[in-house]
Each structure stands twice: as C-alpha cells, then as structure tokens.
C-alpha positions in Angstrom: 7.3 -18.3 -12.0 9.9 -16.9 -9.6 10.9 -13.3 -9.3 14.4 -14.2 -10.7 12.9 -15.8 -13.7 10.7 -12.7 -14.2 13.8 -10.5 -14.2 15.4 -12.5 -17.0 12.3 -12.6 -19.2 11.0 -9.0 -18.7 12.5 -7.6 -21.9 14.4 -4.4 -21.3 17.3 -5.0 -19.0 16.2 -1.9 -17.0 13.0 -3.5 -16.0 11.8 -5.6 -13.0 8.4 -7.1 -12.8 6.9 -9.0 -9.8 3.1 -9.5 -10.3 2.9 -11.3 -6.9 3.2 -7.9 -5.2 -0.5 -7.3 -5.8 -1.3 -10.0 -3.3 0.9 -8.5 -0.5 -0.9 -6.5 2.2 0.3 -4.2 4.9 -1.3 -2.1 7.7 -3.2 1.0 6.4 -1.8 4.5 6.9 -3.5 6.1 9.9 -2.7 9.8 10.3 -4.3 13.1 10.5 -2.3 14.5 7.6 -5.1 14.7 4.9 -7.4 16.6 7.3 -4.5 18.9 8.4 -3.7 19.8 4.8 -7.2 21.0 4.3 -6.6 23.7 6.9 -3.5 25.2 5.2 -4.4 28.6 3.7 -4.8 28.3 -0.1 -4.8 24.5 -0.1 -6.8 22.7 -2.8 -6.6 19.4 -4.7 -4.2 19.2 -7.6 -5.6 18.4 -11.1 -6.0 15.0 -12.6 -5.4 15.7 -16.3 -6.5 13.2 -19.0 -3.8 12.5 -21.6 -5.7 10.9 -24.4 -2.8 10.7 -26.8 -0.9 8.5 -24.2 -3.9 6.2 -23.8 -3.9 5.6 -27.6 -0.1 5.1 -27.6 -0.2 2.6 -24.8 -3.3 0.7 -25.9 -5.2 1.3 -22.6 -8.5 2.8 -21.8 -7.3 6.0 -20.3 -4.1 7.8 -19.0 -4.1 10.6 -16.5 -1.4 12.9 -15.1 -1.7 13.8 -11.4 -0.1 17.2 -11.6 1.7 18.0 -8.4 3.7 20.8 -10.1 1.1 23.2 -8.9 0.7 22.2 -5.3 0.3 25.3 -3.2 2.2 27.3 -5.8 5.5 25.6 -4.7 6.1 23.5 -7.8 6.1 20.2 -6.0 4.3 17.6 -3.9 7.0 17.8 -1.3 5.1 20.4 0.8 2.6 17.7 1.7 5.2 15.7 3.6 7.2 18.6 5.0 4.1 20.3 6.4 2.8 17.3 8.2 6.3 16.3 9.5 6.8 19.9 10.8 3.4 19.7 12.4 4.2 16.4 14.2 7.8 17.5 15.1 6.6 20.7 16.8 3.9 18.8 18.6 6.5 16.3 20.0 9.0 19.0 20.8 6.5 20.9 22.8 5.1 17.8 24.5 1.7 18.9 23.4 -1.3 17.0 22.3 -1.5 16.3 18.6 -1.9 19.5 16.5 -4.8 19.2 14.1 -4.9 22.5 12.2 -2.6 25.0 10.6 -3.8 27.7 13.0 -2.9 25.4 15.9 0.5 24.9 14.4 1.0 28.7 14.1 0.3 28.9 17.9 2.7 26.1 18.6 5.5 27.8 16.5 5.0 31.0 18.5 5.3 29.1 21.7 8.4 27.3 20.5 10.1 30.6 19.8 13.5 31.0 18.1 14.1 27.6 16.4 15.7 26.7 13.0 14.3 24.0 10.7 17.2 22.3 9.0 17.3 19.9 6.0 19.3 18.7 3.1 17.8 18.8 -0.3 18.2 18.3 -4.0 15.5 20.9 -4.6 11.9 21.0 -3.8 12.0 19.3 -0.3 14.2 22.2 0.8 11.8 24.7 -0.6 8.9 23.1 1.2 10.8 23.2 4.5 11.8 26.8 3.9 8.2 27.7 3.1 6.9 26.1 6.3 9.6 27.9 8.3 8.6 31.2 6.8 4.9 30.6 7.3 5.5 29.8 11.0 8.0 32.6 11.7 10.9 30.1 12.2 14.4 30.2 10.6 15.5 27.7 8.1 18.9 26.3 7.1 19.1 24.3 3.9 22.1 22.2 2.7 22.2 21.3 -1.0 24.6 19.6 -3.4 26.2 21.8 -6.0 24.1 20.2 -8.8 20.7 21.3 -7.3 18.7 23.5 -9.7 19.8 27.1 -9.3 16.2 28.3 -9.8 14.9 26.2 -6.9 17.7 27.4 -4.7 16.8 31.0 -5.5 13.2 30.2 -4.4 14.5 28.8 -1.1 16.5 32.0 -0.5 13.4 34.1 -1.3 11.6 32.3 1.5 14.2 33.7 3.9 16.2 30.5 4.4 20.0 30.2 4.5 21.4 27.9 1.8 24.7 26.2 2.1 26.1 24.5 -1.0 27.9 21.3 -0.4 30.5 19.8 -2.8 29.5 16.2 -3.7 26.2 14.3 -3.4 22.8 14.6 -1.7 24.2 12.2 0.9 27.1 14.6 1.5 24.6 17.5 2.0 22.6 15.3 4.4 25.8 14.6 6.5 26.4 18.3 6.7 22.8 18.9 7.8 23.0 16.3 10.5 26.3 17.6 11.8 24.9 21.1 11.9 22.0 20.0 14.0 24.3 18.2 16.4 26.5 21.3 16.8 23.7 23.9 17.2 21.1 24.3 19.8 17.4 25.0 19.0 17.5 23.3 15.7 15.1 20.6 14.3 16.1 18.3 11.5 13.3 17.7 8.8 14.8 15.0 6.6 12.9 13.0 4.0 14.9 9.7 4.4 15.6 7.5 7.4 18.5 5.8 9.2 18.9 4.0 12.5 17.5 6.2 15.2 15.9 8.6 12.8 12.6 7.1 11.5 9.8 9.3 12.9 10.2 12.3 10.7 10.6 10.2 7.5 7.5 8.3 8.5 5.5 11.5 9.0 6.7 12.8 5.6 5.5 9.6 3.9 2.2 9.9 5.7 1.8 13.4 4.3 2.0 12.1 0.8 -1.1 10.0 1.2 -3.2 13.1 0.3 -2.1 12.7 -3.3 -3.6 9.2 -3.6 -6.7 10.0 -1.6 -7.4 12.9 -4.0 -6.6 10.6 -7.0 -9.1 7.9 -5.9 -11.8 10.5 -5.3 -11.2 12.2 -8.6 -11.6 9.0 -10.5 -14.6 7.8 -8.6 -16.4 11.1 -8.7 -16.4 11.0 -12.5 -17.4 7.4 -12.8 -13.9 6.4 -14.0 -12.7 2.9 -13.2 -10.0 2.9 -10.4 -6.4 3.1 -11.2 -5.0 -0.1 -12.8 -1.3 1.0 -13.0 0.3 3.8 -11.0 3.7 5.2 -12.1 5.6 6.9 -9.3 9.1 8.5 -9.5 11.7 7.5 -7.0 14.6 9.2 -5.3 14.9 7.8 -1.8 11.6 6.1 -2.2 9.3 7.8 0.3 6.6 8.7 -2.2 6.6 5.1 -3.6 6.4 3.8 -0.1 3.3 5.8 0.5 1.7 4.6 -2.7 2.3 1.0 -1.6 1.0 1.6 1.9 -2.1 3.4 0.6 -3.1 0.7 -1.8 -1.7 -2.4 -0.2 -3.3 -1.3 3.1 -6.7 -1.7 1.5 -8.2 -5.2 1.8 -9.9 -5.0 -1.7 -9.1 -7.9 -3.9 -8.7 -5.5 -6.9 -5.3 -3.9 -6.5 -3.5 -1.6 -8.9 0.0 -2.4 -10.1 2.6 0.1 -8.8 5.6 1.0 -11.0 8.6 2.9 -9.6 10.8 4.8 -12.0 14.3 6.0 -11.3 17.1 7.8 -13.1 19.3 5.1 -14.8 22.4 6.6 -13.2 20.9 6.5 -9.7 18.7 3.4 -9.7 19.3 2.2 -6.2 15.8 0.8 -5.7 16.1 -1.2 -8.9 19.5 -2.5 -7.8 18.1 -3.4 -4.4 15.1 -5.2 -5.9 17.4 -7.3 -8.1 19.5 -8.3 -5.1 16.5 -8.5 -2.7 18.5 -6.5 -0.1 19.2 -2.8 0.3 21.9 -1.5 -2.0 23.9 1.7 -2.1 25.3 3.1 -5.4 28.2 5.4 -6.0 27.5 9.2 -6.5 25.9 9.8 -9.9 25.8 12.5 -12.4 22.2 12.8 -13.8 20.2 15.8 -15.1 17.2 14.3 -13.2 18.5 15.9 -10.0 15.3 15.4 -7.9 15.8 11.6 -8.4 19.5 11.5 -7.6 19.9 9.4 -4.5 22.5 6.8 -3.7 20.5 4.7 -1.1 16.8 4.0 -0.7 15.3 5.0 2.6 15.5 2.0 5.0 12.0 2.9 6.2 10.7 2.7 2.7 12.6 -0.4 1.6 10.4 -3.2 3.1 7.3 -1.7 1.3 9.2 -1.3 -2.0 10.6 -4.8 -1.8 7.2 -6.4 -1.1 4.7 -4.1 -2.7 6.1 -2.9 -6.0 4.9 -4.7 -9.1 7.4 -3.2 -11.4 10.5 -1.0 -11.4 12.2 0.8 -14.3 15.3 2.9 -14.8 15.3 5.5 -17.5 18.1 7.4 -19.1 18.4 11.2 -19.0 17.9 11.3 -22.7 14.6 9.3 -22.5 13.3 11.5 -19.8 14.3 14.7 -21.7 12.6 13.4 -24.8 9.4 12.6 -22.8 9.5 16.2 -21.4 10.0 17.7 -24.8 7.1 15.9 -26.6 4.4 17.9 -24.9 0.8 18.2 -26.3 -2.2 20.2 -25.5 -3.7 17.4 -23.3 -0.5 16.9 -21.2 0.9 19.3 -18.6 4.6 20.3 -18.7 6.5 17.6 -16.9 9.3 17.9 -14.4 12.0 15.3 -13.6 9.6 12.9 -11.9 6.8 13.1 -14.4 9.1 12.9 -17.4 10.9 9.9 -15.9 7.5 8.2 -15.3 6.4 8.8 -18.9 9.7 7.5 -20.3 9.3 4.4 -18.0 5.7 3.8 -19.2 6.9 4.0 -22.8 9.5 1.3 -22.1 7.2 -1.0 -20.3 3.9 -0.5 -22.2 5.1 -0.1 -25.8 7.5 -1.9 -28.1 8.6 -5.5 -28.4 7.3 -7.7 -25.5 4.9 -5.1 -24.3 1.9 -7.4 -24.6 3.4 -9.9 -22.2 4.4 -7.1 -19.8 0.9 -5.7 -19.8 -0.5 -9.1 -19.1 1.8 -9.5 -16.0 0.8 -6.1 -14.8 -2.9 -6.9 -15.1 -3.6 -4.4 -17.9 -6.0 -4.6 -20.8 -7.6 -2.2 -23.3 -9.9 -0.8 -20.6 -7.3 -0.1 -18.0 -6.7 3.2 -16.2 -3.1 4.3 -16.0 -1.9 7.3 -13.8 1.5 8.9 -13.7 2.5 11.3 -10.9 4.1 14.5 -12.2 5.9 15.4 -8.9 7.4 18.7 -9.8 7.7 21.6 -12.2 10.1 21.5 -15.3 12.8 23.4 -13.5 13.8 20.1 -11.9 15.5 19.1 -15.1 18.5 21.2 -15.9 
C-alpha cells in the first residue's frame, strides 16, 4: 500500500501513518554529549513513570511517561541540547580540542571572556541558554514572541539574561536574534533550528537530546521490560523527533519501534510537510501549546522526519488541555508536549479504526508505549 493510500485510509483526518519507516536506516549518532551531561553538577536521569491506567485504556502491555519536566530543575529537556551546543560552540570558537567535561567548559568560558549567548525562544530553550550563560559567567540575550509563557520569561530574567519581547511569531523573534548577532561583536547564536549556512549548532542540539533515549532504553532493559514499541514525541521545529529517529533508525536491529510525532493542530508544519512530501511553511498560528508553535520544520530535521516517522498527529488545544486536566496518581503533571502526546495517542490508539492503526504500527496487547513529557505544565497558558 502506498503512503498516499495510507493517508486516505488512516481514520482521523489529522493522522499520517507510514509503516515502511521502520525499515529505513540512517547513520548512528556519534557524539560525546551523553558523557558530557554526566559531568554537569546535579545531573541525573529523569524518571520513567508507569501509567497503568493508560495501558488499560489503549489496550497495550504497558505505558510509560519519560518525565523531562524535572531535568536539572529547569522544567524541560531543552538543557540537554543547549548545554552540548554551547560546549561545542565554545570549543570551535576557541579553536581548542573537544571539551569533554563541564569543568573544562568552565575553563573555556573563562578564557573566552566577555561574550553573550543569544537565542530566540518560545520558552524553555531560552531558559536553558540563559542557565548555561549564568553557569559559565557569560551574558545572555533572549528574544521571545509576545505569547511566550510569562512564568518562563521570569525564570529567564532570574538567570540574569536580558529578554526582548518581539511582536509576532517565533520566527519573527528568531529574525531579531540573528540580526542582533550580526550587529554586535562578541556574540554567539545558540538556535535550535537550522537554515542554509547555520546547521552545526542545530545538529549539536539534536545530539544532546540523545541522552533522553539512551536513558529510556537503559531504564526499560534494567527492569526486564520489553523495549519500546511505540514512542510518542512532541514537535515544534522537529529537533527532538529528529533525534528519536536517528537514535533508533541508526541501530541495525531488525526490531524497531514505531515513532509518532505530535503537533499542535494550528501549527502542524511537519504533518503538512509529510502529506506533501516536501518541506512546508505555515502562516503564524495562535495556539495555547506555545512550546509547539513553529511555522517551519528545521531543514536539518526534515529528511529524518520524512523517512523515519511511522506516524504523525495534530491535536487541538482542547484535546491537549483535556489530556492535561485528567491527571491520576500514576501520571505526572503534563506540560504542552506531554499533553499533546497523550491526546495524540488517544486519537490513534483508541476509538473507531484503532485496531487497524495499531496493526500498522506493529502494536499488540503486549506492547510498550512511551510518551515524552518535554516540559512542566507552565508551557500551557
């Protein structure tokens, strides 16, 4: 069956399923990011929390939530990418050998002197960059669209960063950040998406996210739990989903998990791109899922998403808010990404046509499903 036929027969119009993705392979991620993360003061693996009520609801063996909302006390997974990207960026800027530990990074920052880390953000990426700047004794300048969560902006300011609010979209804020770096000396741009001529930092950020999936695999195997069968990952520009694809499709094992991307319905640029099989940009959107509000997927991520995603969903704000509200004792409080993932799983694994969709995704009553809760609840506002 062709991909186009799969699109027509999936069920919900907001779904895309391409089971042939599990046969696609790419080069494995090779970086020092996971070892570097272990040297960050206070670093530890985030919890993998069983959600038994969801396993029963979805008719699968088990469901887990990988809870990134508690990563280094910063409320998000973003620090994994930002820390590694800053590490590599300072190494390249100084023309030094590869920095391998956080202490070595501190020494490099001292040698670098008076520099400013600059970024655009919808929330937690900017907080991660500001936290890194503060830890390294550097300045930070963060550009944010006006819809970014006020509580996260306050946290960024508390880290000592300057925040500039930009009317319009995340892309508008990114334009301002780039212009600022071009106009100012002794600045370094730490952006989590790519464009022509700016790929290295986005690649380093994606490499940093591999720590999540290495932890996940170890947490499952160490308890004798079968490996993940379906992984649900939220998408803004797509870097986290890119890493999920690279991590699993870079393994030569025949048994591969299905990977599901979940977007905000009003900012579903990856889903639109998959349907057209070429990169698409959408008009600026108004969604309460601000961390997922991106108009264009990262060009660096796109080839991995196009070839390696088994499924893609777009969910409404209302569905994500409902998923966030129906919390239980065995489920952590979900932020925008986690709530969107749960809403997407409900669309694809429950209701009319779900048996056929499960079959296409290689799921049965013994399968392990994992959703990534990427940030704390303040990302929905």
